[in-house]
N, C-alpha and C positions, 0 to 999 in steps of 0.2 A: 235532560231539561238541563242539569248544571253542565255536560259536557258541551251542549249549543249555546250557552249563555257565553260559555270560557272563549268559544270559536269567536260569536259575534264581536267578543271585546278585542280578540286579537285583530278581527279584520278592521276595526275601527281604528286601530293602534296603528296600522300600518301606514307606512309613508305614500303608498298608492292612494289609498283613501281620504288621507288629509289633503294630497294635492287637488283630488277630483273633487272634493267638498268644496276648498279654496276657490278651486275653477269656476264651479256653480255660482257661489258666494258674487265673486267678481263680476262674472257676465250677468247676473238676474239683479245687482244691485247697485252697479258702476253710476248707472244714469240717475237714480234715484239720488244718491249719496255725491255726485258732481254737483246737481242742481242745490243742493243744501250746502255745500261748503261754497260754490261761487256766489250765491246770495249775499254770505256773511263776511267772505274773506276781502281784503283791500283790494287785490287786484288778482289777476289769472296766477300768477307766479304763485302766490301765497295760496290759492285755493289747491292748485295742485301738488303743493308740500301737503297740505292738511290732507288731501283726499290720501295721498300715498302713506300717511301716518296713519289713516284710518284702516286701512288695508293690512298695514304691519302688524298694528293691534290685533286685527284679526285673525293673521296667520300665528301670531305668537299666541295668542288664546282661542285657538279654534276650539279646543274642548268647552270654553265656556260660552262661545255663540250658540243662541238657542236653535232649534230646527224651524221648520217653516217661516210664516209672515213674522215668526216673533225676530227672527234674525235681523230684519228692516230695522225694526226700533230700536234693538239694540245697537246695532250700528251708528243709528242717528246719535244715541247717548254718548257712545265714542267723538264721534265727530264734535257735537257739542262741547264736549269737556276739552278738546283741543283747542276749538275757537274762542273759548271762553279765554284759555291760556293766552292765545294771542292777542286778545282784547287787552286782558291784563298788564301785557309789555307795553302795549301802543300807548295805553293810558301813562303809564309812566315815562314813555317817552315823547307823550305829545303828539302822538300821530293818529290819533282816534278821528279827528274831524274828518280824514280824508276818506272815510267810509262812506259818507252821504254821494248821492248821484251814484254809488254802486251797487246798491242793496238790491235791486231788482234784474241785474243784470244777466240773465239765465241765456241769453242766446246772443252773446255780442252788445253792441251797442242799443241805448234804446232810442227809439226814433220818436220823430215829432207827434205823432199819432198818440204816443203812449203818454209824452210830455201833457198833452191837449186832454187826455181822458181823465188828469186827477191822480193817477197813481202815481206820480212821483212825489207831488205833495205828501200823500198818505205816507210814502217812504220817508221822507225828509221830519213830518208830523211825528214819526216813529221814533226819530232821535231824541225826541223831549221826553222821552219816555225812560224808564230803568230797563239796564239789560233783560232782567226777568220778565218784565211786561212785554218788550220786543220780543222776546222768544218765544213765549207761549201764543200771542198773536201771530208770529208767522208758523209756527206750526199748526196752527188751525187753519190760518188762510192761505199759505203758501203749499205747504205740505199736505195739505187736505187731511190731516187726521183727526180722529175721533177723540172724545174725550178719552175713551179706556185707552188709545194709542199713547196720547200724550201723556198719560199716568205712567206709561213702561216708560218712555222716553225719559221723563223728569224723574222717575221713583218717587212719585206719591199718589195719594188716592184719586179716584174720578172724581170724589165731592172737592178735592181741594182744586184740582186742575177747573170746577165750573166755577168756582168761587174766584179763584185767579183771573179766570179768562173775564168775568163779568166786571171784576174790578180795572182790569186792564183796559177794557173797553171804554168803562166810563171816562177812564183818564185821558183817553185817546181823543174820545168826543171833546172833552172839556178843551186841551190843545186845537183842536181844529176849530173852536168856536169861539176860542180866545185870539187866537194870531189873524192878523188881518190878512197877512199873504193867503191864509187857506178859503177866505169867503168865496172868492171867485169860481170856486170849484161848483159847477153847475149840477154835478151828478154826485153830491157829497153823500147824502143818504144811503144811493146803491151801491157806492164802493165801502163806506165804513160797514156795510150789513155783512160785506165778509170776513168780516172779523167777529160777527155776530154768532154766539154759541149754538143760538137758535136756528142758525141759517144754514151750520155748518157740522153741528155733531150727529153722530149716528147712534143709535140705538144699540 
């Protein structure tokens, strides 16, 4: 048995094994990670640069990347940290406002139908919240993560996630109810329910 363990360790340390594992990660998670960074970056170029950095971290720290479904959450956490760094830099340079209007661009330009649905107004309403509130609501509604999965990405307990989601949703509703520009949304309740922990969390 000890010999078998030593053999398995040597296989996992081999360049061929590393390259194959990275290839699988890249192919399986590229689309999810691309959507994540594109929704949060100021433009496509920044999103591409951020995604490249995510996979660079994955390659350098391949031994730290968990196996199975946990790998996706681990890399979401890497992407989150890189995006937060970009946000802080933009705050210092005064360019943060350019994020508005690009938040939900997952597949090119947002068309008129999307604008009329009220989604864009929700995106703009999110800008009134703190970065932490915005991110936890995005993970819930846009990445469709459960409380347990969000806790992995954010590095906190499921109970803390539930509390933060509930508080962020209350703050979002206050923004939507106080700003006149949001009062014309016909399906406001339906849209905001996307951010409800009761509607989207899994057991």
